[in-house]
C-alpha positions in Angstrom: -43.6 -4.4 27.5 -40.1 -3.7 26.4 -39.1 -0.1 27.3 -37.7 2.3 24.8 -34.0 3.2 25.1 -34.7 6.6 26.8 -36.8 4.9 29.5 -33.8 2.7 30.3 -31.4 5.6 31.0 -32.4 6.6 34.5 -32.8 3.0 35.9 -29.4 2.1 34.4 -27.8 5.1 36.1 -29.5 4.2 39.4 -28.2 0.7 39.0 -24.7 2.0 38.7 -25.1 4.4 41.7 -23.3 2.0 44.1 -20.1 3.3 42.4 -19.0 -0.3 41.6 -18.1 -1.7 38.2 -20.9 -3.6 36.5 -20.7 -5.8 33.5 -23.1 -5.4 30.6 -24.6 -8.8 31.4 -25.2 -7.8 35.0 -26.9 -4.6 33.9 -29.0 -6.5 31.3 -30.2 -9.1 33.8 -31.0 -6.7 36.6 -32.8 -4.2 34.4 -34.8 -7.1 32.9 -36.1 -7.8 36.4 -36.6 -4.1 37.0 -38.9 -3.8 34.0 -40.5 -7.1 34.8 -39.8 -8.5 31.3 -41.0 -11.9 30.4 -38.6 -14.5 28.9 -40.4 -14.0 25.6 -39.8 -10.2 25.7 -36.1 -10.8 26.7 -35.7 -13.1 23.7 -37.6 -10.9 21.2 -35.3 -9.9 18.3 -34.9 -6.9 16.2 -36.4 -7.2 12.6 -32.9 -8.1 11.4 -33.0 -11.2 13.7 -29.4 -10.5 14.8 -29.8 -9.0 18.3 -32.4 -9.0 21.1 -34.5 -5.8 21.1 -34.0 -5.1 24.8 -30.3 -5.6 24.7 -30.1 -3.3 21.7 -32.0 -0.6 23.5 -29.9 -1.0 26.7 -26.8 -0.5 24.5 -28.2 2.7 23.2 -29.0 4.0 26.6 -25.5 3.2 27.8 -23.9 4.8 24.7 -25.8 8.1 25.1 -25.1 8.5 28.8 -21.4 7.5 28.2 -21.2 10.2 25.5 -22.7 12.7 28.0 -20.1 11.8 30.6 -22.5 10.2 33.1 -21.1 6.7 32.6 -17.6 5.5 31.9 -16.1 2.2 30.7 -13.0 1.2 32.6 -12.7 -1.8 30.3 -14.7 -3.4 27.5 -18.3 -4.3 28.4 -17.8 -2.9 32.0 -19.4 0.3 33.2 -19.3 2.6 36.2 -21.0 5.8 37.1 -18.9 9.1 37.0 -19.0 12.0 39.4 -21.1 13.8 36.9 -23.5 10.9 36.9 -23.7 11.0 40.7 -24.5 14.7 40.5 -27.4 14.0 38.0 -28.9 11.4 40.3 -28.9 13.9 43.2 -31.4 16.0 41.3 -34.1 13.4 41.9 -35.1 13.3 38.2 -38.2 11.4 36.9 -36.5 10.6 33.6 -33.4 11.1 31.6 -33.7 11.5 27.8 -31.9 12.9 24.8 -33.2 16.4 25.5 -31.8 16.3 29.1 -28.4 15.1 27.8 -28.1 18.1 25.5 -27.0 20.2 28.5 -23.7 18.4 28.5 -21.0 19.7 26.0 -19.6 16.2 25.4 -23.0 15.0 24.2 -23.4 18.0 21.9 -19.9 17.3 20.5 -20.9 13.6 20.0 -24.0 14.6 18.0 -22.1 17.2 16.0 -19.9 14.4 14.6 -22.9 13.0 12.7 -24.3 14.3 9.4 -27.8 13.8 10.8 -29.1 13.4 14.4 -28.7 9.8 15.3 -31.8 7.8 16.4 -31.8 4.1 17.1 -33.3 2.2 14.2 -36.2 0.9 16.2 -37.2 4.4 17.4 -37.4 6.2 14.0 -40.5 8.2 13.4 -41.5 8.5 9.7 -43.7 11.0 8.0 -46.9 9.7 6.5 -45.9 11.5 3.3 -42.7 9.4 3.0 -42.8 6.7 0.3 -41.7 3.2 1.3 -38.4 3.7 -0.6 -37.8 6.9 1.3 -38.4 5.2 4.7 -35.9 2.5 3.8 -33.3 4.9 2.7 -33.9 7.1 5.8 -33.5 4.1 8.1 -30.4 3.0 6.3 -28.7 6.4 6.6 -29.5 6.5 10.3 -28.1 3.1 10.9 -25.0 3.9 8.8 -24.3 7.1 10.7 -24.6 5.3 14.1 -22.3 2.5 13.0 -19.9 5.0 11.5 -19.4 6.7 14.8 -18.9 3.4 16.6 -16.5 2.4 13.9 -14.4 5.6 14.4 -14.4 5.1 18.2 -13.0 1.6 17.7 -10.3 2.9 15.3 -9.2 5.5 17.9 -8.9 2.9 20.6 -6.5 0.7 18.5 -2.8 1.0 18.5 -0.8 3.2 16.0 0.5 0.0 14.4 -3.0 -1.3 13.9 -4.1 2.0 12.4 -1.3 1.9 9.9 -2.3 -1.7 8.9 -5.9 -0.5 8.6 -4.8 2.3 6.2 -2.9 -0.3 4.1 -5.8 -2.6 4.0 -8.1 0.2 2.9 -5.8 1.4 0.1 -5.3 -2.1 -1.2 -9.1 -2.6 -1.2 -9.3 0.6 -3.2 -6.9 -0.9 -5.8 -3.6 0.6 -4.7 -0.4 -1.0 -3.5 0.2 -4.0 -5.5 0.4 -7.1 -3.2 -0.5 -7.0 0.5 3.1 -8.1 1.3 4.7 -5.2 -0.7 2.3 -2.7 0.8 2.8 -3.9 4.4 6.6 -3.8 4.0 6.4 -0.2 2.8 4.5 1.1 5.8 6.6 2.4 8.7 9.9 2.1 6.8 10.3 5.6 5.5 11.8 7.2 8.6 11.5 10.7 7.0 9.8 13.4 9.0 6.2 13.7 8.0 6.1 10.4 6.1 4.9 7.1 7.5 5.1 4.9 4.5 5.0 4.5 0.7 2.6 2.5 -1.4 2.4 1.8 -5.1 -0.3 3.7 -7.1 -1.0 0.6 -9.2 -0.1 -3.0 -9.3 2.7 -2.3 -11.8 4.3 0.4 -9.6 4.3 3.0 -12.3 4.1 5.7 -9.5 4.2 5.8 -5.8 2.1 7.6 -3.1 3.6 8.8 0.2 1.4 8.3 3.2 0.9 10.0 6.6 -1.5 8.1 8.9 -2.1 9.6 12.3 -4.6 8.9 15.1 -5.7 12.3 16.4 -8.4 13.4 18.8 -8.3 17.1 18.1 -8.1 19.0 14.9 -4.8 18.3 13.1 -2.6 21.4 13.2 -1.8 23.0 9.8 1.9 22.6 10.7 1.5 18.8 10.3 0.3 19.4 6.7 3.2 21.7 6.0 5.7 19.2 7.3 4.2 16.5 5.2 4.4 18.7 2.1 8.0 19.5 2.9 8.8 15.8 3.2 7.2 15.2 -0.2 9.2 18.0 -1.7 12.5 16.5 -0.4 11.6 13.3 -2.1 10.5 15.0 -5.3 7.3 13.2 -4.8 4.2 14.2 -6.7 1.4 12.5 -4.7 0.6 12.1 -1.0 -2.3 11.0 1.3 -2.7 12.3 4.8 -5.2 10.2 6.8 -6.4 11.1 10.3 -9.1 9.9 12.7 -10.0 13.5 13.6 -10.4 16.4 11.2 -8.5 19.2 9.4 -8.9 22.9 9.6 -10.2 24.8 6.6 -6.7 26.3 6.2 -5.4 22.8 5.5 -7.7 22.3 2.6 -6.8 25.7 1.2 -3.1 25.0 1.6 -3.1 21.7 -0.3 -4.7 23.4 -3.3 -1.8 25.8 -3.6 1.1 23.3 -3.5 2.7 21.7 -6.6 2.2 18.1 -5.5 -1.2 16.4 -5.3 -2.2 15.8 -1.6 -5.4 14.2 -0.6 -6.5 14.7 3.1 -8.9 12.2 4.6 -10.7 13.0 7.8 -12.3 10.5 10.2 -15.8 10.7 8.8 -14.6 10.2 5.2 -12.4 7.3 6.4 -15.4 5.5 7.8 -17.3 6.2 4.6 -14.6 4.6 2.6 -14.5 1.6 5.0 -18.2 1.2 4.4 -17.9 1.4 0.7 -15.1 -1.2 0.6 -16.4 -3.4 3.4 -13.4 -3.0 5.7 -14.1 -3.5 9.4 -17.8 -4.0 8.8 -19.9 -7.0 7.9 -23.2 -7.3 6.0 -25.8 -8.6 8.4 -28.7 -8.8 6.1 -29.6 -7.8 2.5 -33.0 -6.4 1.5 -34.0 -6.4 -2.1 -36.4 -3.6 -3.3 -38.5 -5.0 -6.1 -41.0 -3.4 -8.5 -43.6 -4.8 -10.8 -42.2 -6.3 -14.1 -44.7 -4.8 -16.5 -43.4 -6.8 -19.4 -44.5 -10.0 -17.7 -48.1 -9.0 -17.7 -48.3 -8.2 -21.5 -50.5 -10.8 -23.1 -49.8 -11.9 -26.6 
């Protein structure tokens, strides 16, 4: 039987206990043997048909322990136990699960980034009172939140130049900027403190919007917002957008309400929401149509 993702955590950490770097494929193959999975079980796919169930659950086990600081990734698809992970193994545990991981501040912070607690899609427990539509929406929101966190992590790992291009692609997808060539040339050319680029508000260029795009891990200091506002004032600009991969303090939102120019601040979670809405950096794997009875069809003349 294919184990759930929490049952994979401890065996995965034990597999990494040799303190060597292991590829994801190595972990997959060795754990498949550990759990005595048949070829049919290894090939069994998720309902979407896009990924094997066991590999999906192994991915979740790795992600959760990595967020808790027990596992690290020296490079893509390669994993190694951390000193904290070694300490956990020394406790001779019978199981590692989500409740156990909550003792680690990094894991709590990871969960706090989500609007709802994240549960892998194949481990959602529904209430018997939920309607079929509610179950579908609940599952969709869970999957969306999980993917959003991974999306934000990918953005943070990219270069500053790539992030600026991402911002341009997003604004163009939203209807700003005129042509892609014009928008791309405007980014990174300003050279003024607090301004990374300029983009047209519409295709005709009736007005312009000044942009600040910064990859941050910690909360953006209010000073950055003040500097951006000062740069806008020096240009006699009326509109600006400040986009970050992290978040802003409440004082930043209060501050932008008081200034004369219009400033929109976009935090990491809102950034991923917009990327979802405009299909940037994500692909549609499968579409489900919710259908209801056409009562008119059954009306007899």
